[in-house]
FIMIZA-735717 format. One record per residue: residue in three letters; x, y, z of N, C-alpha, C in turn. Coordinates in steps of 0.1 Angstrom, whole numbers, padded with zeros to 4 digits, always signed. Example, Ala and Ser with C-alpha at 12.3 -4.5 7.8 and 13.67 -1.06 7.14 Angstrom:
ala+0132-0057+0078+0123-0045+0078+0132-0033+0078ser+0128-0022+0071+0137-0011+0071+0129+0000+0079
end
This chain:
met+1173+0986+0609+1159+0988+0606+1150+0979+0615arg+1155+0967+0618+1147+0959+0627+1147+0965+0641leu+1158+0970+0645+1158+0977+0658+1148+0988+0659leu+1147+0996+0648+1138+1007+0647+1124+1002+0648lys+1120+0991+0641+1107+0986+0641+1103+0981+0655asn+1113+0975+0662+1111+0970+0676+1108+0982+0685ile+1116+0993+0683+1114+1005+0692+1100+1011+0690leu+1096+1011+0677+1083+1017+0674+1071+1008+0679lys+1073+0995+0679+1063+0986+0685+1062+0988+0700leu+1074+0990+0706+1074+0992+0721+1067+1005+0724thr+1070+1015+0716+1065+1029+0719+1050+1028+0717gly+1045+1021+0707+1031+1020+0705+1024+1012+0716ala+1031+1002+0721+1025+0994+0732+1024+1003+0745ile+1034+1011+0747+1034+1020+0759+1023+1030+0758ala+1022+1036+0746+1011+1046+0743+0998+1040+0746leu+0996+1027+0741+0983+1021+0743+0981+1018+0758leu+0991+1014+0765+0990+1011+0779+0986+1023+0786cys+0992+1035+0783+0988+1047+0789+0973+1050+0787ser+0968+1048+0775+0954+1051+0772+0945+1042+0780ile+0949+1029+0782+0942+1020+0790+0942+1023+0804asp+0953+1027+0810+0954+1031+0823+0945+1043+0826val+0944+1052+0817+0936+1064+0819+0921+1060+0819ala+0917+1050+0811+0903+1046+0809+0899+1038+0821tyr+0907+1029+0826+0903+1019+0836+0913+1019+0848gly+0907+1018+0860+0916+1018+0872+0926+1007+0873gln+0938+1010+0876+0948+0999+0878+0953+1000+0892asp+0952+0988+0899+0956+0988+0913+0971+0990+0915ile+0974+0996+0926+0988+0997+0930+0994+0983+0933his+1006+0981+0929+1012+0968+0929+1026+0968+0935phe+1028+0958+0945+1041+0956+0950+1045+0942+0948ser+1058+0939+0944+1063+0926+0943+1065+0920+0958gln+1069+0929+0967+1070+0925+0981+1057+0926+0988tyr+1047+0919+0983+1034+0919+0989+1034+0915+1003tyr+1043+0906+1007+1045+0901+1021+1050+0913+1030asn+1055+0923+1025+1060+0935+1032+1050+0947+1031ser+1038+0944+1025+1028+0954+1024+1015+0948+1029pro+1014+0945+1042+1003+0936+1047+0989+0943+1045leu+0988+0956+1047+0975+0962+1048+0969+0964+1034thr+0977+0965+1023+0972+0966+1010+0969+0952+1004thr+0974+0941+1011+0971+0928+1006+0958+0923+1012asn+0955+0926+1025+0943+0921+1031+0941+0929+1044pro+0929+0936+1045+0926+0944+1057+0926+0936+1070ala+0923+0922+1069+0924+0914+1081+0938+0913+1086asn+0948+0917+1079+0962+0918+1084+0964+0929+1094thr+0954+0938+1095+0955+0949+1104+0956+0944+1119gly+0967+0946+1125+0969+0941+1139+0972+0927+1139phe+0974+0920+1128+0977+0906+1127+0992+0905+1127ile+0998+0907+1139+1012+0908+1141+1017+0897+1151pro+1021+0886+1146+1024+0874+1155+1036+0876+1164asp+1045+0886+1160+1058+0887+1168+1060+0901+1173ala+1049+0909+1175+1051+0923+1180+1037+0928+1184asp+1036+0941+1189+1024+0947+1193+1020+0958+1182tyr+1030+0963+1176+1027+0973+1165+1038+0973+1155arg+1036+0979+1143+1046+0980+1133+1043+0992+1124leu+1054+0997+1118+1053+1008+1109+1061+1004+1096gly+1057+1008+1085+1064+1004+1073+1064+1015+1062val+1074+1014+1053+1075+1023+1041+1078+1014+1029asn+1072+1016+1018+1075+1008+1006+1077+1018+0994tyr+1086+1014+0986+1089+1022+0974+1092+1013+0962arg+1085+1016+0950+1087+1008+0938+1090+1017+0926asn+1100+1014+0918+1103+1021+0906+1103+1011+0895gln+1094+1013+0885+1092+1004+0874+1094+1010+0860phe+1100+1003+0851+1102+1007+0837+1112+1019+0835ser+1121+1021+0845+1131+1032+0844+1140+1029+0832ser+1142+1017+0828+1151+1014+0817+1146+1017+0803ile+1132+1019+0802+1126+1022+0789+1118+1034+0789leu+1115+1040+0800+1107+1052+0801+1115+1064+0807asn+1113+1076+0801+1118+1088+0807+1112+1091+0820ala+1099+1087+0821+1091+1090+0834+1086+1076+0839pro+1094+1069+0847+1091+1056+0851+1079+1056+0861tyr+1073+1045+0863+1062+1043+0872+1068+1043+0886lys+1063+1051+0895+1068+1052+0909+1057+1050+0919thr+1058+1041+0928+1048+1039+0938+1054+1039+0952met+1048+1047+0961+1052+1048+0975+1041+1046+0984ser+1044+1040+0996+1034+1039+1006+1040+1040+1020ala+1032+1045+1029+1036+1045+1043+1024+1040+1051trp+1026+1031+1061+1015+1025+1068+1019+1021+1082ala+1009+1019+1090+1011+1015+1104+0999+1008+1109asp+1001+0998+1118+0990+0992+1125+0994+0987+1139ala+0985+0984+1147+0987+0981+1161+0976+0973+1167gln+0980+0965+1177+0970+0957+1185+0965+0965+1197leu+0952+0964+1199+0945+0971+1210+0937+0961+1218phe+0936+0964+1231+0927+0956+1240+0931+0941+1241arg+0944+0938+1239+0948+0924+1239+0947+0918+1254asp+0948+0927+1264+0947+0923+1277+0934+0925+1283lys+0924+0930+1275+0911+0933+1280+0900+0924+1274leu+0902+0919+1262+0892+0911+1255+0896+0896+1257glu+0886+0888+1259+0889+0874+1262+0894+0866+1250asn+0907+0862+1250+0912+0854+1239+0912+0861+1225gly+0912+0875+1225+0911+0882+1213+0916+0896+1214trp+0917+0903+1203+0921+0917+1203+0916+0924+1191leu+0917+0937+1191+0914+0946+1180+0926+0951+1173gly+0925+0952+1160+0936+0958+1152+0932+0970+1145val+0940+0981+1146+0936+0993+1139+0949+0998+1131gly+0947+1004+1119+0958+1008+1111+0954+1018+1100gly+0964+1022+1093+0961+1031+1082+0972+1030+1071val+0969+1034+1059+0978+1034+1048+0977+1047+1040ile+0988+1052+1036+0989+1063+1026+0996+1058+1014leu+0990+1060+1002+0996+1055+0990+0997+1066+0979ser+1008+1066+0972+1010+1076+0961+1016+1069+0950asp+1010+1071+0938+1015+1064+0926+1015+1074+0914lys+1027+1074+0907+1028+1083+0895+1032+1074+0884ala+1024+1075+0873+1026+1065+0862+1028+1072+0849gly+1040+1071+0843+1043+1075+0830+1044+1090+0827ser+1045+1093+0814+1047+1107+0810+1035+1116+0811gly+1023+1109+0812+1011+1117+0813+1008+1122+0827ser+1017+1120+0836+1016+1124+0850+1003+1119+0856leu+1000+1106+0853+0988+1100+0859+0991+1097+0873arg+0985+1103+0883+0988+1103+0897+0976+1099+0905ser+0979+1089+0914+0969+1085+0924+0974+1087+0938asp+0965+1093+0946+0968+1094+0961+0956+1088+0968lys+0959+1079+0977+0949+1071+0984+0952+1071+0999phe+0941+1071+1007+0942+1071+1022+0932+1061+1027tyr+0937+1051+1034+0928+1041+1040+0930+1040+1055gly+0918+1038+1061+0918+1034+1075+0912+1020+1077ser+0918+1012+1085+0913+0998+1086+0912+0993+1100val+0903+0983+1102+0899+0978+1115+0898+0963+1113ala+0903+0955+1122+0902+0940+1122+0900+0935+1136tyr+0893+0924+1137+0892+0917+1150+0898+0903+1149his+0906+0899+1159+0913+0887+1159+0909+0878+1171gln+0905+0866+1169+0900+0857+1179+0908+0844+1180met+0914+0841+1191+0921+0828+1193+0910+0817+1193leu+0914+0806+1186+0906+0794+1186+0914+0783+1193gly+0912+0782+1206+0920+0773+1214+0934+0779+1216leu+0944+0770+1216+0958+0775+1219+0967+0775+1207ser+0962+0770+1195+0971+0769+1184+0965+0774+1171ser+0955+0782+1171+0950+0788+1159+0943+0802+1162leu+0942+0809+1151+0937+0823+1152+0928+0826+1140leu+0917+0832+1142+0908+0836+1131+0906+0851+1131ser+0907+0858+1119+0907+0872+1119+0898+0877+1107ala+0891+0888+1109+0883+0894+1099+0884+0909+1100gly+0885+0916+1088+0887+0930+1089+0882+0937+1076phe+0881+0950+1077+0878+0958+1065+0885+0971+1065asn+0886+0978+1054+0891+0992+1054+0882+1000+1045leu+0883+1013+1048+0875+1023+1040+0885+1034+1036gly+0885+1037+1023+0895+1047+1018+0890+1057+1009tyr+0897+1068+1008+0894+1079+0999+0905+1080+0988ala+0902+1080+0976+0911+1080+0965+0909+1092+0956ser+0921+1098+0952+0921+1109+0943+0930+1106+0931lys+0925+1108+0919+0933+1104+0907+0933+1116+0897arg+0944+1119+0891+0944+1130+0882+0954+1127+0871val+0952+1134+0859+0961+1132+0848+0963+1145+0840asp+0974+1146+0833+0977+1157+0824+0977+1152+0810pro+0965+1154+0803+0964+1149+0789+0974+1155+0780thr+0979+1167+0782+0988+1174+0773+1001+1166+0771asn+1004+1158+0781+1017+1150+0780+1015+1136+0775leu+1002+1132+0771+0999+1119+0766+0999+1119+0751lys+1003+1107+0745+1001+1105+0731+0994+1092+0729phe+0985+1091+0719+0976+1080+0717+0979+1073+0703pro+0974+1061+0702+0977+1053+0690+0973+1060+0677asp+0962+1068+0677+0958+1075+0665+0966+1087+0661gln+0976+1090+0670+0986+1101+0667+0999+1096+0661phe+0999+1083+0657+1011+1078+0651+1011+1082+0636asn+1021+1089+0631+1022+1094+0617+1029+1084+0608gly+1032+1072+0612+1039+1063+0604+1054+1062+0608asn+1059+1072+0615+1073+1072+0619+1074+1074+0634phe+1066+1082+0640+1066+1084+0655+1053+1090+0659phe+1051+1091+0672+1039+1096+0678+1040+1111+0678asp+1031+1118+0671+1031+1133+0670+1019+1138+0678gly+1023+1145+0689+1013+1151+0698+1005+1162+0692thr+1010+1168+0681+1002+1179+0675+0991+1174+0666leu+0990+1161+0663+0979+1155+0655+0967+1154+0664pro+0955+1156+0658+0943+1154+0666+0941+1140+0670thr+0933+1138+0681+0930+1125+0686+0915+1123+0689thr+0910+1111+0688+0896+1109+0691+0894+1107+0706val+0905+1106+0714+0904+1105+0729+0900+1118+0735ala+0888+1119+0741+0883+1131+0746+0881+1130+0762phe+0887+1138+0769+0886+1138+0784+0875+1148+0788thr+0866+1143+0797+0856+1152+0802+0860+1159+0815asn+0870+1153+0822+0876+1158+0834+0889+1152+0836ile+0898+1159+0844+0911+1154+0846+0913+1150+0861asn+0903+1151+0869+0903+1147+0883+0892+1137+0886val+0895+1127+0894+0885+1117+0898+0887+1115+0913asp+0876+1115+0921+0877+1112+0935+0866+1102+0939tyr+0869+1093+0948+0859+1083+0951+0862+1077+0965phe+0853+1070+0971+0855+1062+0982+0856+1047+0978asp+0864+1040+0986+0868+1026+0982+0867+1017+0995leu+0862+1005+0993+0859+0996+1004+0866+0982+1001gln+0873+0977+1011+0879+0963+1011+0875+0955+1023ala+0875+0942+1022+0872+0933+1033+0880+0920+1031gly+0883+0913+1043+0891+0901+1042+0890+0893+1054val+0895+0880+1053+0896+0871+1065+0910+0865+1064asn+0914+0861+1076+0927+0854+1078+0926+0842+1088tyr+0934+0832+1086+0935+0821+1095+0949+0817+1097ala+0953+0815+1110+0967+0812+1113+0967+0799+1122tyr+0976+0790+1119+0978+0778+1127+0992+0776+1131phe+0994+0774+1144+1008+0774+1150+1008+0763+1160pro+1009+0750+1156+1009+0738+1165+1020+0737+1175gln+1032+0744+1171+1043+0744+1180+1051+0756+1177glu+1061+0759+1185+1068+0772+1185+1077+0773+1172asp+1080+0763+1165+1088+0763+1153+1080+0763+1140ile+1067+0763+1141+1058+0762+1129+1047+0772+1130tyr+1045+0779+1119+1035+0789+1118+1030+0789+1103ile+1017+0787+1101+1010+0787+1088+0999+0797+1088asn+0998+0805+1077+0988+0815+1077+0982+0816+1062ala+0969+0816+1061+0962+0817+1049+0952+0829+1049gly+0950+0836+1038+0940+0847+1038+0934+0849+1025tyr+0922+0855+1026+0914+0859+1013+0908+0872+1015ser+0909+0881+1005+0904+0894+1006+0897+0898+0993ile+0888+0907+0994+0881+0913+0982+0883+0928+0982met+0889+0933+0971+0891+0947+0970+0881+0954+0961his+0878+0966+0964+0868+0974+0956+0854+0968+0957val+0850+0964+0969+0837+0958+0972+0826+0967+0966asn+0827+0980+0967+0816+0989+0962+0818+0992+0948lys+0828+0987+0941+0830+0989+0926+0829+1004+0923pro+0838+1012+0929+0837+1027+0927+0839+1031+0912arg+0834+1042+0908+0835+1047+0894+0848+1055+0893glu+0857+1051+0883+0869+1058+0881+0871+1059+0866thr+0868+1071+0861+0870+1073+0847+0871+1088+0844phe+0879+1092+0834+0881+1106+0830+0873+1109+0818phe+0864+1100+0814+0856+1102+0802+0842+1104+0804gly+0837+1106+0816+0823+1108+0819+0814+1096+0815asp+0820+1084+0816+0813+1072+0812+0804+1068+0823asn+0791+1067+0821+0781+1063+0831+0778+1048+0831thr+0785+1041+0822+0782+1026+0822+0791+1019+0832asp+0790+1006+0833+0798+0998+0841+0813+0998+0837ala+0815+1002+0825+0829+1002+0820+0838+1012+0827gly+0831+1022+0834+0839+1032+0841+0841+1028+0856arg+0837+1016+0860+0838+1012+0874+0850+1003+0875ile+0856+1003+0887+0868+0994+0890+0863+0980+0893pro+0867+0970+0886+0862+0957+0889+0867+0952+0902ile+0859+0943+0908+0863+0937+0921+0876+0929+0919arg+0885+0930+0929+0897+0922+0928+0897+0912+0939his+0901+0900+0936+0902+0889+0946+0917+0886+0949ile+0920+0884+0962+0934+0881+0965+0934+0870+0975gly+0943+0860+0973+0944+0849+0982+0959+0846+0984phe+0963+0842+0996+0977+0840+0999+0978+0829+1009leu+0990+0822+1009+0994+0812+1019+1008+0814+1023asn+1010+0816+1036+1024+0819+1041+1028+0808+1051gly+1040+0806+1053+1045+0798+1063+1058+0804+1069ile+1060+0801+1082+1073+0805+1089+1078+0792+1096phe+1090+0788+1093+1095+0775+1099+1109+0778+1104lys+1111+0775+1116+1125+0775+1122+1131+0762+1119val+1141+0761+1110+1147+0748+1106+1159+0745+1115asn+1165+0755+1121+1176+0753+1131+1178+0766+1138pro+1187+0766+1148+1188+0779+1156+1193+0791+1148arg+1198+0788+1136+1204+0799+1128+1195+0804+1117val+1185+0795+1113+1178+0798+1100+1162+0797+1102ile+1155+0807+1098+1141+0807+1097+1137+0809+1082ile+1129+0800+1076+1125+0802+1063+1110+0806+1062arg+1107+0814+1051+1093+0820+1050+1088+0818+1036pro+1083+0806+1032+1077+0804+1019+1064+0810+1018asn+1060+0815+1007+1046+0820+1005+1042+0820+0990val+1029+0820+0989+1023+0820+0975+1012+0831+0975tyr+1011+0838+0964+1002+0849+0963+0994+0848+0950phe+0981+0849+0950+0973+0849+0938+0963+0860+0938thr+0961+0866+0927+0951+0877+0926+0945+0877+0912thr+0933+0880+0911+0926+0882+0898+0916+0894+0898gln+0916+0901+0887+0908+0913+0886+0904+0914+0871ala+0891+0914+0869+0886+0913+0855+0892+0901+0848lys+0899+0903+0837+0905+0892+0830+0920+0890+0834ala+0925+0898+0843+0939+0898+0846+0941+0888+0858val+0952+0880+0857+0955+0870+0867+0970+0871+0870glu+0973+0871+0883+0987+0871+0887+0990+0860+0898leu+1000+0852+0896+1004+0842+0905+1019+0844+0908ser+1022+0845+0921+1036+0847+0925+1039+0838+0937gly+1051+0834+0938+1055+0825+0949+1070+0825+0951gly+1074+0821+0963+1089+0821+0965+1092+0818+0980ile+1104+0822+0984+1108+0819+0998+1118+0829+1002asn+1117+0834+1014+1127+0842+1021+1133+0834+1032ala+1145+0837+1036+1152+0831+1047+1159+0841+1055asn+1157+0840+1069+1164+0849+1078+1176+0841+1085tyr+1188+0846+1084+1199+0839+1090+1204+0847+1102asn+1204+0841+1113+1207+0847+1126+1222+0850+1127leu+1226+0863+1130+1240+0867+1132+1243+0869+1146ala+1233+0869+1155+1236+0872+1169+1229+0861+1178glu+1232+0862+1191+1227+0852+1200+1212+0851+1200tyr+1205+0863+1201+1190+0863+1202+1184+0869+1190gly+1190+0869+1179+1184+0874+1167+1184+0889+1165glu+1193+0896+1173+1193+0911+1172+1197+0916+1158ser+1205+0907+1151+1209+0910+1137+1207+0898+1129gln+1201+0900+1117+1198+0889+1108+1200+0893+1093leu+1205+0884+1085+1205+0886+1071+1192+0880+1065ile+1188+0887+1054+1175+0883+1047+1179+0880+1032phe+1175+0869+1027+1177+0866+1013+1166+0857+1008gly+1163+0858+0995+1152+0850+0990+1151+0851+0975leu+1142+0843+0970+1139+0843+0955+1124+0841+0953tyr+1119+0849+0944+1105+0847+0940+1103+0847+0925tyr+1091+0842+0921+1088+0841+0906+1074+0846+0904arg+1072+0855+0895+1058+0859+0891+1056+0853+0878asn+1045+0845+0877+1043+0836+0865+1043+0844+0852lys+1052+0839+0843+1053+0845+0829+1057+0859+0829asp+1063+0864+0840+1066+0878+0840+1080+0881+0845ala+1084+0877+0858+1096+0881+0863+1102+0871+0874val+1115+0871+0875+1122+0864+0885+1126+0876+0895ile+1124+0873+0908+1126+0884+0918+1135+0880+0929pro+1148+0883+0928+1157+0880+0940+1155+0891+0950thr+1157+0887+0963+1155+0897+0974+1168+0896+0983ala+1171+0907+0990+1182+0907+0999+1179+0918+1009gly+1184+0916+1022+1182+0927+1032+1188+0923+1045phe+1185+0930+1055+1190+0927+1068+1180+0933+1078glu+1181+0927+1090+1173+0932+1102+1181+0934+1113thr+1179+0945+1120+1187+0949+1132+1178+0956+1142lys+1177+0951+1154+1169+0956+1165+1155+0959+1160asn+1149+0949+1154+1135+0949+1150+1131+0959+1139ile+1142+0963+1132+1140+0971+1120+1145+0963+1108ser+1137+0960+1098+1141+0952+1086+1142+0961+1074phe+1152+0959+1066+1154+0966+1053+1154+0955+1042thr+1146+0956+1032+1145+0945+1022+1145+0952+1008phe+1154+0947+1000+1155+0952+0986+1152+0940+0977ser+1144+0943+0966+1141+0933+0956+1142+0939+0942tyr+1144+0930+0932+1146+0935+0919+1138+0925+0909asp+1129+0931+0901+1121+0923+0891+1130+0922+0879ala+1135+0910+0876+1142+0907+0863+1132+0901+0854thr+1129+0909+0843+1118+0906+0834+1122+0893+0826val+1113+0883+0825+1115+0871+0817+1104+0870+0807ser+1094+0879+0806+1084+0879+0796+1090+0884+0783thr+1082+0885+0772+1087+0890+0759+1092+0904+0760leu+1088+0912+0771+1093+0925+0772+1108+0926+0774arg+1114+0914+0778+1128+0914+0780+1136+0918+0768ser+1131+0916+0756+1138+0920+0744+1140+0935+0743phe+1131+0943+0750+1132+0957+0749+1139+0963+0761asn+1137+0957+0773+1143+0963+0785+1155+0956+0790asn+1160+0945+0782+1172+0938+0786+1171+0932+0800tyr+1159+0926+0803+1156+0920+0816+1155+0929+0828arg+1156+0942+0825+1155+0952+0836+1141+0957+0838gly+1135+0953+0849+1121+0956+0852+1118+0966+0862ala+1119+0962+0875+1116+0972+0886+1124+0969+0898phe+1126+0979+0907+1132+0976+0919+1123+0981+0930glu+1124+0975+0942+1116+0978+0953+1125+0979+0966phe+1120+0987+0975+1127+0988+0988+1117+0990+0999ser+1118+0983+1010+1109+0984+1021+1116+0985+1034ile+1110+0992+1043+1115+0993+1057+1104+0990+1067ile+1106+0981+1076+1095+0978+1086+1101+0979+1100lys+1094+0986+1109+1098+0986+1123+1087+0980+1131lys+1091+0970+1139+1082+0963+1148+1086+0967+1163gly+1076+0966+1172+1079+0969+1185+1068+0964+1195phe+1071+0965+1208+1062+0961+1219+1059+0973+1227tyr+1047+0973+1233+1043+0983+1242+1052+0982+1255pro+1054+0993+1262+1062+0992+1275+1057+0982+1284gly+1066+0974+1290+1062+0963+1299+1057+0951+1292asn+1057+0950+1279+1052+0939+1272+1062+0931+1263val+1075+0934+1266+1085+0929+1257+1087+0914+1259asp+1082+0908+1270+1083+0894+1272+1071+0886+1268arg+1061+0892+1262+1049+0885+1257+1053+0874+1247gln+1046+0863+1249+1049+0852+1240+1044+0855+1226thr+1053+0852+1216+1049+0854+1202+1043+0842+1197leu+1035+0843+1185+1028+0832+1180+1035+0826+1168cys+1047+0831+1164+1054+0825+1153+1069+0822+1157pro+1076+0814+1149+1090+0811+1153+1099+0824+1153arg+1108+0825+1162+1117+0836+1163+1130+0831+1169phe+1140+0839+1167+1154+0836+1173+1154+0840+1188
end
């Protein structure tokens, strides 16, 4: 009986979550924020201390242990440095991101396309200041016939045949979105690199609602993101990468932090092991593992739930996978990098 009550409570919470997601915009989220640079801060565009260009793919699967239709998030992105040999002590960064997110049984789907630009200026020989912005187009749609709402609970289960007070005026939403950010990097010697950044998402507070709401309640609130990264070569075999990430949007706050380490398996770092551990405050412990070979890195992470939700999902939260390819332009492979490397 107790188990049944717990299941009903969880089902109700998920149903309520679905209704909230439909009413208000929820940002796409990656635990591997450090492997999704353009969605973290547009000033990261072309901010590549150890290459000229990079391409990446990210995939996240969440709640598969408790939902028949888990949340799935995918992204593909690329950025590159331009005019580094033409601008005095600076360069231009250009890039783009494609995002796709499918949430829950209501087929709540988001597709977003962003183009970003940033400028990077050296400040002397040991620091760099960057500023950038991106502009995107977002399309969001939902299938209300697959959703169930709290007022459809009949005392035993959620009955989709019961009437609901939730009324949709449309099932498609399209809008433009604007982000801006700044970055600062400090690298006093070849074995030390420190980077801090701040960005503002949804600067234009676009309207995203399926209910025809003309008040501010239908607008996406501004989101603030701050982070601090470090790269330290502690010996010829090991490079560590501690970082902290903070974001707040409306009344939601997220604080994450941890460390990755790269272990060199070859003479010049052609092959490396990647392992680490992160913690998202009051939510999840996130171990990571992966490898890098010939400038292509593969990283896997798993969110082990430590919040009260662990009673329902048995600590099983989400898994993520990322692939990043870095490279140099022809004739530029010997260019000095700004961060520690093997």
